[in-house]
C-alpha positions in Angstrom: 71.1 -37.7 -21.8 72.5 -35.9 -24.9 75.0 -34.1 -22.7 76.5 -37.3 -21.2 78.7 -37.9 -24.2 80.1 -34.4 -24.2 80.8 -34.6 -20.5 82.5 -38.0 -21.0 84.8 -36.3 -23.5 85.6 -33.6 -21.0 86.7 -36.2 -18.4 89.1 -37.7 -20.9 90.5 -34.8 -22.8 92.7 -31.7 -22.0 93.4 -28.7 -24.2 97.1 -29.5 -24.5 99.7 -32.2 -23.7 100.9 -30.4 -20.6 97.4 -29.8 -19.0 94.9 -32.1 -17.3 91.2 -32.6 -18.1 88.8 -30.1 -16.5 85.3 -31.7 -16.2 84.0 -28.8 -14.2 84.1 -26.5 -17.2 80.7 -25.9 -18.8 80.6 -27.9 -22.0 80.0 -26.3 -25.4 78.6 -28.7 -27.9 79.5 -26.3 -30.7 83.2 -26.8 -30.0 84.7 -29.6 -32.0 87.9 -30.7 -33.6 87.7 -31.5 -37.3 90.2 -33.1 -39.6 90.2 -33.0 -43.4 90.5 -36.5 -44.9 91.1 -37.8 -48.4 90.1 -41.4 -49.0 89.4 -43.7 -51.8 86.2 -45.8 -52.2 86.2 -47.8 -55.4 86.9 -45.4 -58.2 85.8 -42.4 -56.2 88.2 -40.0 -54.4 86.5 -38.3 -51.4 87.7 -35.2 -49.6 85.7 -34.3 -46.6 86.0 -33.2 -43.0 85.2 -35.4 -40.0 84.9 -34.6 -36.4 87.4 -36.4 -34.1 87.6 -36.3 -30.4 91.3 -36.5 -29.4 94.9 -37.3 -30.1 96.3 -39.5 -27.4 99.3 -38.6 -25.3 102.1 -41.1 -25.3 103.6 -42.3 -22.0 106.5 -40.0 -22.5 104.1 -37.0 -22.7 104.5 -36.4 -26.4 101.5 -36.2 -28.7 100.4 -39.4 -30.3 100.3 -40.2 -34.0 96.6 -41.0 -34.5 93.1 -39.9 -33.6 90.7 -41.4 -31.0 87.0 -41.4 -30.9 85.0 -41.4 -27.7 81.6 -43.0 -27.3 79.3 -44.1 -24.5 76.8 -46.9 -24.3 74.7 -48.4 -21.5 75.3 -51.8 -19.9 71.9 -52.9 -21.2 72.6 -52.0 -24.8 75.8 -54.2 -24.7 73.5 -57.2 -24.1 71.4 -56.7 -27.1 72.1 -57.8 -30.7 71.3 -54.3 -31.8 74.5 -53.0 -30.3 76.6 -55.1 -32.6 74.2 -54.8 -35.6 73.6 -51.1 -35.5 75.8 -49.2 -33.0 79.1 -50.9 -33.9 78.3 -50.4 -37.6 77.8 -46.7 -37.0 81.0 -46.4 -34.9 83.0 -48.4 -37.5 81.7 -46.4 -40.4 82.5 -43.1 -38.8 86.0 -44.2 -37.7 87.1 -46.1 -40.7 86.3 -43.4 -43.2 88.1 -40.8 -41.1 91.1 -43.0 -40.4 90.5 -43.2 -36.7 92.1 -46.5 -35.5 90.5 -46.7 -32.0 87.4 -46.0 -30.1 87.3 -45.6 -26.3 83.8 -46.5 -25.0 82.5 -45.5 -21.6 80.2 -48.2 -20.3 77.5 -46.3 -18.3 74.5 -47.1 -16.2 71.0 -45.7 -16.9 71.8 -42.6 -14.8 74.8 -41.7 -17.1 77.5 -42.8 -14.7 80.5 -44.4 -16.5 82.2 -47.1 -14.5 84.2 -49.0 -17.1 86.2 -48.1 -20.2 86.4 -50.4 -23.2 88.7 -49.8 -26.1 87.8 -51.0 -29.6 90.2 -51.2 -32.5 88.3 -50.0 -35.5 89.8 -52.8 -37.7 88.4 -55.4 -35.2 84.9 -54.1 -35.0 83.6 -56.1 -38.0 84.9 -59.3 -36.4 83.3 -58.4 -33.1 80.0 -57.7 -34.8 80.3 -60.9 -36.9 79.1 -63.3 -34.3 75.5 -62.2 -34.5 72.9 -63.6 -37.0 72.8 -61.5 -40.1 75.8 -59.4 -39.4 77.0 -56.5 -41.6 80.1 -56.9 -43.7 82.7 -54.2 -44.5 82.9 -55.2 -48.2 79.1 -54.9 -48.5 79.2 -51.4 -46.9 82.0 -50.2 -49.2 80.2 -51.7 -52.3 77.0 -49.9 -51.3 78.9 -46.6 -50.9 80.7 -47.1 -54.2 77.4 -47.8 -56.0 75.7 -44.8 -54.3 78.5 -42.4 -55.3 78.4 -43.7 -58.9 74.6 -43.1 -58.9 75.1 -39.6 -57.5 77.8 -38.8 -60.1 75.7 -39.9 -63.0 72.7 -37.8 -61.8 74.3 -34.7 -60.4 76.1 -33.2 -63.3 75.7 -29.4 -62.9 77.9 -27.5 -60.5 75.6 -24.9 -59.0 75.4 -24.1 -55.3 71.8 -22.9 -55.7 70.7 -26.2 -57.2 69.5 -29.1 -55.0 69.1 -32.7 -56.0 66.7 -34.7 -53.8 67.7 -38.3 -53.4 65.0 -40.7 -52.3 65.1 -44.4 -51.6 62.2 -46.8 -51.8 63.2 -50.4 -51.1 66.1 -51.1 -53.4 65.2 -48.3 -55.9 66.7 -44.8 -55.7 65.6 -41.7 -57.5 67.3 -38.4 -58.0 65.1 -35.3 -58.7 66.6 -32.0 -59.8 64.7 -29.3 -57.9 64.2 -25.8 -59.1 66.8 -23.2 -58.2 66.4 -21.9 -54.6 63.9 -24.6 -53.7 62.6 -25.2 -50.2 65.4 -27.7 -49.7 68.2 -25.2 -50.4 70.4 -24.7 -47.4 73.2 -22.4 -48.6 72.1 -18.7 -48.4 72.7 -16.6 -51.5 75.0 -14.3 -49.6 77.2 -17.3 -48.8 77.5 -18.5 -52.4 78.2 -15.1 -54.0 
């Protein structure tokens, strides 16, 4: 099942504007296209990289001016409130922060066969999700992220690649513990940071 999304991307993408998709190629889930993005959340400036799936080709054959994200979902998940409550929230969050204006979704059966494409405009997703009880709201998501970043900035004050801060959440409370240098949670090898 994990490979279905990668194969879906192969059916919809080509390596250049003058070539065609080749779904017979063996997929490599380590290949990806990343973009570096700068965005503003409250008083915080973020610079990060995000994976994007494609740049569309215009009808005249020229490269488009924006990114597109590809997703798949089953027919049965479209019928559940959890699709709008959780999956659309995840898609929206990933796309809005990376500046991706549209998501092309392959609607598939339980065997992984896509039979319909549905395009979602990122800016419309909160409205689409809003007709369920207890929907998520973009302003609540951004406010949470702003508060989280403020909390992290106030607790992580030393710039040291060997130092790890462990963030833990319990209900509405968050704690930030400064771990010893080279703790078990360290993920950057010493050879990388020297």
